[in-house]
C-alpha positions as CSV (number, residue, x, y, z in Angstrom):
1,M,94.9,110.7,113.9
2,R,92.2,111.4,116.4
3,I,88.4,111.7,116.2
4,K,87.0,114.8,117.9
5,N,83.3,114.0,117.6
6,L,80.8,111.8,115.8
7,I,77.4,112.8,114.6
8,L,74.7,110.3,113.5
9,E,71.3,110.8,112.0
10,N,69.0,107.9,111.2
11,F,71.9,105.5,111.4
12,R,70.9,102.0,112.5
13,N,68.8,102.5,115.6
14,Y,70.0,106.0,116.3
15,P,67.6,108.7,115.3
16,S,70.3,111.2,116.3
17,L,73.6,111.2,118.2
18,D,76.3,113.8,118.8
19,V,79.1,112.4,120.9
20,S,82.5,113.6,121.8
21,L,85.3,111.1,121.2
22,D,88.2,113.5,122.0
23,S,90.2,111.1,124.3
24,D,93.0,108.7,123.9
25,I,90.8,105.7,124.8
26,V,87.0,105.7,124.6
27,F,84.9,102.9,126.0
28,F,81.3,102.2,125.1
29,L,79.9,99.8,127.7
30,G,76.6,98.0,127.4
31,E,74.8,94.7,126.9
32,N,74.7,93.0,123.5
33,G,72.1,94.5,121.2
34,T,72.2,98.0,122.7
35,G,73.9,99.7,119.7
36,K,77.6,99.7,120.7
37,T,78.8,98.1,117.5
38,S,76.8,100.6,115.4
39,I,79.0,103.4,116.6
40,L,82.2,101.6,115.4
41,E,80.4,100.7,112.2
42,A,79.7,104.4,111.5
43,V,83.3,105.4,112.2
44,S,84.8,102.6,110.0
45,L,82.4,103.6,107.2
46,M,84.5,106.7,106.9
47,N,87.5,104.6,106.0
48,Q,86.2,102.0,103.6
49,L,82.7,103.3,102.6
50,K,81.5,99.8,103.5
51,S,80.1,98.3,106.7
52,F,82.6,95.9,108.3
53,R,79.6,93.8,109.1
54,K,79.2,93.1,105.3
55,V,75.7,94.6,105.0
56,P,74.5,96.9,102.2
57,N,74.0,100.7,102.8
58,Q,70.2,100.4,102.8
59,E,70.4,98.2,105.9
60,L,72.1,101.0,107.8
61,V,69.2,103.4,107.3
62,R,66.9,103.6,110.4
63,W,63.7,101.7,109.8
64,D,61.4,104.7,109.9
65,S,63.6,107.0,107.7
66,G,64.6,107.1,104.1
67,F,68.2,108.2,104.6
68,F,71.2,108.3,107.1
69,R,74.1,110.6,107.5
70,V,77.4,110.3,109.4
71,D,79.7,113.2,110.2
72,I,83.1,113.1,111.9
73,N,85.4,115.9,112.9
74,Y,88.9,114.6,113.3
75,E,92.5,115.7,113.6
76,K,95.2,114.5,111.1
77,N,98.8,115.7,111.2
78,G,97.8,118.7,113.3
79,Q,95.0,119.7,111.0
80,E,91.3,119.4,111.6
81,E,89.1,118.0,108.9
82,K,85.4,117.1,108.6
83,L,84.0,114.1,106.6
84,H,80.4,113.5,105.7
85,I,78.6,110.5,104.3
86,G,74.9,110.7,103.4
87,Y,72.9,107.9,101.8
88,G,69.2,107.4,101.0
89,K,66.2,108.1,98.8
90,N,65.2,111.4,100.4
91,L,68.5,113.1,101.4
92,P,68.1,116.9,101.8
93,S,68.0,118.4,98.3
94,Q,68.0,115.0,96.7
95,E,65.3,113.1,94.9
96,G,64.8,109.8,93.1
97,A,66.8,106.5,93.6
98,P,69.0,105.9,96.7
99,Q,72.3,107.6,96.3
100,R,75.4,108.4,98.3
101,I,76.8,111.8,98.9
102,L,80.4,112.3,100.1
103,K,81.9,115.5,101.4
104,I,85.3,116.6,102.6
105,N,85.3,119.8,104.6
106,R,81.8,120.5,103.3
107,E,82.9,120.2,99.7
108,K,81.2,117.4,97.6
109,V,83.5,114.6,96.4
110,D,82.7,112.7,93.2
111,K,85.6,110.2,93.1
112,I,85.6,107.7,95.9
113,Q,89.4,107.3,95.5
114,D,89.6,110.9,96.9
115,F,87.6,109.8,100.0
116,I,88.7,106.2,100.8
117,G,91.8,106.2,102.9
118,R,91.7,109.9,103.9
119,F,90.7,108.8,107.4
120,Q,92.2,105.6,108.6
121,T,90.9,102.9,111.0
122,V,91.8,99.4,111.9
123,I,89.0,97.3,113.4
124,F,89.2,94.2,115.6
125,S,86.0,92.2,115.4
126,P,84.8,88.7,116.4
127,D,84.0,88.1,112.7
128,D,87.6,88.5,111.7
129,I,88.0,84.7,112.2
130,K,86.2,84.4,108.9
131,I,89.4,85.6,107.2
132,I,91.0,82.3,108.3
133,D,88.0,80.0,108.4
134,T,86.0,80.5,105.3
135,D,86.7,80.7,101.6
136,P,89.5,82.1,99.5
137,E,87.4,85.2,98.6
138,S,87.4,86.3,102.3
139,R,91.2,86.4,102.3
140,R,91.3,88.2,98.9
141,K,88.8,90.8,100.1
142,Y,90.9,91.4,103.3
143,I,94.0,91.9,101.2
144,D,92.1,94.2,98.8
145,M,90.8,96.3,101.7
146,V,94.2,96.8,103.3
147,L,95.9,97.7,100.0
148,S,93.0,99.9,98.8
149,V,93.0,102.3,101.8
150,V,96.7,103.2,101.4
151,N,97.2,102.8,97.6
152,P,94.8,104.8,95.4
153,G,96.4,103.2,92.4
154,Y,95.6,99.7,93.6
155,L,91.9,100.7,94.3
156,S,91.6,102.2,90.8
157,S,93.1,99.0,89.1
158,L,90.8,96.8,91.2
159,Q,87.7,98.7,90.3
160,E,88.6,98.7,86.6
161,Y,89.4,95.0,86.7
162,Q,86.1,94.2,88.4
163,A,84.1,96.2,85.9
164,A,85.8,94.5,83.0
165,L,85.3,91.1,84.6
166,K,81.5,91.7,84.8
167,N,81.4,92.7,81.2
168,R,83.3,89.6,80.2
169,T,81.1,87.3,82.2
170,R,78.0,88.9,80.7
171,A,79.4,88.4,77.2
172,L,80.3,84.8,77.9
173,K,76.7,84.1,79.1
174,S,74.9,86.0,76.4
175,G,76.7,84.7,73.4
176,F,80.4,84.5,72.5
177,N,81.8,87.4,70.6
178,E,85.6,86.9,70.3
179,T,86.4,90.4,69.1
180,Y,84.6,91.9,72.1
181,I,86.1,89.4,74.5
182,R,89.6,90.1,73.3
183,S,89.1,93.9,73.8
184,V,87.9,93.2,77.4
185,D,90.8,90.8,78.0
186,K,93.3,93.7,77.2
187,I,91.8,95.6,80.1
188,L,91.9,92.5,82.4
189,A,95.5,91.9,81.4
190,Q,96.6,95.4,82.1
191,K,94.8,95.8,85.4
192,G,95.3,92.2,86.5
193,A,99.1,92.4,86.0
194,D,99.1,95.6,88.2
195,I,97.1,93.8,90.9
196,V,99.5,90.8,90.9
197,R,102.5,93.1,91.3
198,Y,100.8,95.0,94.2
199,R,99.8,91.7,95.9
200,H,103.2,90.1,95.6
201,G,105.0,93.1,97.1
202,F,102.4,93.4,99.9
203,I,102.6,89.7,100.9
204,L,106.4,89.8,101.1
205,D,106.2,92.8,103.5
206,Y,103.1,91.7,105.4
207,R,104.0,88.1,106.3
208,E,107.0,89.2,108.3
209,R,104.9,91.6,110.3
210,V,102.2,88.9,110.9
211,N,104.7,86.3,112.0
212,H,106.3,88.7,114.4
213,Y,103.0,89.0,116.3
214,V,102.2,85.3,116.0
215,T,105.6,84.4,117.6
216,S,105.1,87.0,120.3
217,I,101.5,86.1,121.2
218,S,102.2,82.3,121.2
219,E,105.5,82.9,123.2
220,G,107.4,81.2,120.4
221,R,105.3,78.1,120.0
222,D,103.8,79.0,116.6
223,S,105.2,80.4,113.4
224,W,103.1,80.8,110.2
225,S,104.0,81.6,106.7
226,M,101.7,83.7,104.5
227,N,102.0,82.9,100.8
228,Y,100.4,84.2,97.7
229,Y,99.4,81.9,94.8
230,P,98.1,83.9,91.8
231,S,95.7,82.2,89.4
232,A,97.5,83.9,86.5
233,T,101.2,83.8,87.2
234,A,102.1,86.8,85.1
235,D,104.0,90.0,85.8
236,T,103.3,91.7,82.5
237,P,100.1,92.5,80.6
238,E,101.4,90.5,77.7
239,K,101.8,87.3,79.7
240,Y,98.5,87.8,81.5
241,F,96.7,88.3,78.1
242,Q,98.3,85.0,76.9
243,I,96.9,83.2,79.9
244,L,93.4,84.5,79.3
245,E,93.7,83.5,75.6
246,E,94.7,80.0,76.5
247,A,91.7,79.7,78.8
248,R,89.2,81.3,76.4
249,M,87.8,78.1,74.9
250,N,87.2,76.6,78.4
251,D,85.8,79.9,79.6
252,Q,83.3,79.8,76.7
253,R,82.2,76.3,77.6
254,L,81.8,77.1,81.3
255,K,80.5,80.7,80.7
256,A,82.9,82.0,83.4
257,T,86.4,83.5,83.6
258,T,88.4,80.7,85.1
259,R,91.8,82.5,85.4
260,G,92.7,85.8,86.9
261,V,93.3,87.7,90.1
262,H,89.6,87.1,91.2
263,R,90.7,83.5,91.8
264,D,94.0,84.1,93.6
265,R,94.7,82.3,96.9
266,I,96.4,83.3,100.1
267,I,97.6,80.4,102.1
268,F,98.8,80.2,105.7
269,Y,100.9,77.2,106.8
270,P,103.4,76.3,109.5
271,L,106.7,77.9,108.8
272,L,109.1,75.4,110.3
273,S,107.2,72.0,110.1
274,G,107.6,71.5,106.3
275,V,103.9,70.7,106.1
276,K,102.2,72.9,103.6
277,K,98.6,72.4,104.8
278,D,96.5,75.5,105.3
279,V,95.8,76.8,108.8
280,K,92.1,76.3,108.1
281,T,92.4,72.6,108.2
282,I,95.2,71.9,110.7
283,A,95.2,74.7,113.3
284,S,93.3,74.8,116.6
285,Q,90.8,77.5,117.4
286,G,93.3,79.1,119.7
287,Q,96.0,79.1,116.9
288,K,93.5,80.6,114.5
289,R,92.6,83.4,116.9
290,T,96.3,84.1,117.5
291,L,96.7,84.4,113.7
292,V,93.7,86.7,113.3
293,L,95.0,89.0,116.1
294,S,98.4,89.0,114.4
295,L,96.9,89.9,111.1
296,K,95.1,92.9,112.6
297,M,98.1,94.1,114.6
298,A,100.2,93.8,111.4
299,Q,97.6,95.8,109.5
300,Y,97.8,98.6,112.1
301,D,101.6,98.7,111.7
302,Y,101.5,98.5,107.9
303,I,99.0,101.4,107.6
304,R,100.8,103.5,110.2
305,G,104.1,103.1,108.2
306,K,102.4,104.0,105.0
307,I,100.6,107.2,106.2
308,M,103.2,108.2,108.8
309,D,100.4,108.6,111.3
310,A,98.5,106.4,113.8
311,P,95.1,105.0,112.5
312,V,92.2,105.0,114.9
313,L,91.9,101.6,116.5
314,L,88.4,100.1,116.8
315,I,87.9,97.1,119.0
316,D,84.4,95.6,118.9
317,D,83.5,93.2,121.7
318,V,86.6,91.2,121.2
319,F,87.8,90.8,124.8
320,N,84.9,88.4,125.7
321,E,86.0,86.1,122.8
322,L,89.5,85.6,124.0
323,D,91.3,83.7,126.7
324,V,93.5,85.5,129.3
325,K,96.7,85.2,127.3
326,R,95.3,86.7,124.1
327,R,93.4,89.4,126.0
328,K,96.7,90.4,127.5
329,S,98.3,90.6,124.1
330,I,95.7,93.2,123.0
331,I,96.1,95.2,126.2
332,S,99.8,95.2,125.6
333,F,99.3,96.3,122.0
334,L,97.1,99.2,123.2
335,K,100.2,100.7,124.9
336,T,101.7,101.2,121.4
337,T,98.7,102.7,119.5
338,G,97.1,106.0,119.1
339,Q,93.4,106.7,119.7
340,A,91.3,103.6,120.5
341,I,87.6,103.2,120.6
342,I,86.4,100.0,122.4
343,T,83.0,98.4,122.8
344,T,82.6,95.8,125.5
345,T,80.1,94.6,128.1
346,D,82.6,95.5,130.9
347,T,86.2,96.3,131.6
348,A,86.9,93.1,133.6
349,G,90.6,92.1,133.2
350,M,91.7,95.6,132.3
351,E,91.9,97.1,135.7
352,D,95.7,97.2,136.0
353,F,96.0,98.6,132.5
354,L,93.4,101.4,133.1
355,S,95.0,102.2,136.4
356,E,98.4,102.5,134.9
357,R,97.5,104.2,131.6
358,G,94.9,106.5,133.3
359,R,97.7,108.5,134.8
360,E,99.3,109.0,131.3
361,I,96.4,109.5,128.9
362,R,92.8,110.6,128.8
363,I,90.2,107.8,129.1
364,K,86.5,108.5,128.4
365,T,83.7,106.0,129.2
366,Y,80.1,105.9,127.9
367,S,77.3,103.6,128.9
368,I,74.7,102.6,126.4
369,S,71.2,101.3,127.2
370,V,68.0,101.1,125.2
371,E,64.8,103.0,126.1
372,N,61.7,102.6,124.0
373,G,63.8,101.0,121.3
374,V,66.3,103.9,121.1
375,P,69.9,103.6,122.2
376,I,70.7,106.1,124.9
377,V,74.4,107.1,125.3
378,R,75.5,108.5,128.7
379,S,78.9,109.7,129.8
380,T,80.1,108.2,133.0
381,P,82.3,110.1,135.5
382,E,86.0,110.1,134.6
């Protein structure tokens, strides 16, 4: 999978941009705040329809405009395709409230399941540490994202579950209607049981991949287990429904749904020590960064195996966050990947890699500076 070019209009601080990305490795060099990350954000939007920076679409619209658009031309399995995302109040030929328009090869798409996962990216970002260091929701969202981009069935079940959960919560808060709650619980049970099965299978596969990279990066010093603890331990809709039924009186009192996949936990703990304490509480910052890098490398391998093609790798200012050993692990990983787009302040520490790989692959470098508040992207000599 390879991006040929990227077109932006009114995206973040870019009034317009049309840039060729048709190389094996593309660098965007510039100081912090120049707009490097916005380019990766636009590319990754084509994969998940969400900003990896966790901001709503309206914050991606340039301050003096009512809409943005992003277009990419890319090659997939030898075929060229074009994807388009437009969002805003005053999109061409659109009126009224803000809305999103999706197109594949200039044809409008109504179902997001047809768009998500068509173009695949994996992003390495300094914020990835939050997967390890914050709350259980961050880990669930990470698992949901990885599963959704390669499994349309999972995405569909997750969307239907979340819609039913909102309806149930609204009903619990507005006045208990047992008949209605039971009807919603049937949907939660069906979709929840599907999600549990998907997550179980995923974790069994994924944790082996993750630990492979943990062991490699740490040179055998660390080994972590990744384990799944469902809130509703049910593998059938019938069992799931029974769990919801047992919790219903307590849910009525608390006005919240206390059992279900929205409360599942994913725990990382040392594989060989026998101590089942989570990485969040016992690991050093270095160990956490090793685990995060391993998660992302495993994600790349997992997606590549599912789609039988190499996703586009996006690396956002990660090198400056890492020590020499972990920086080398990413550089080594780059030798096994397809197209990579990298933002950084400089290429210090990559000289040997660039010299070696520059004889084998195409490398393109752009510099970004800001003039009168607008990012200016310039190609540097190859």
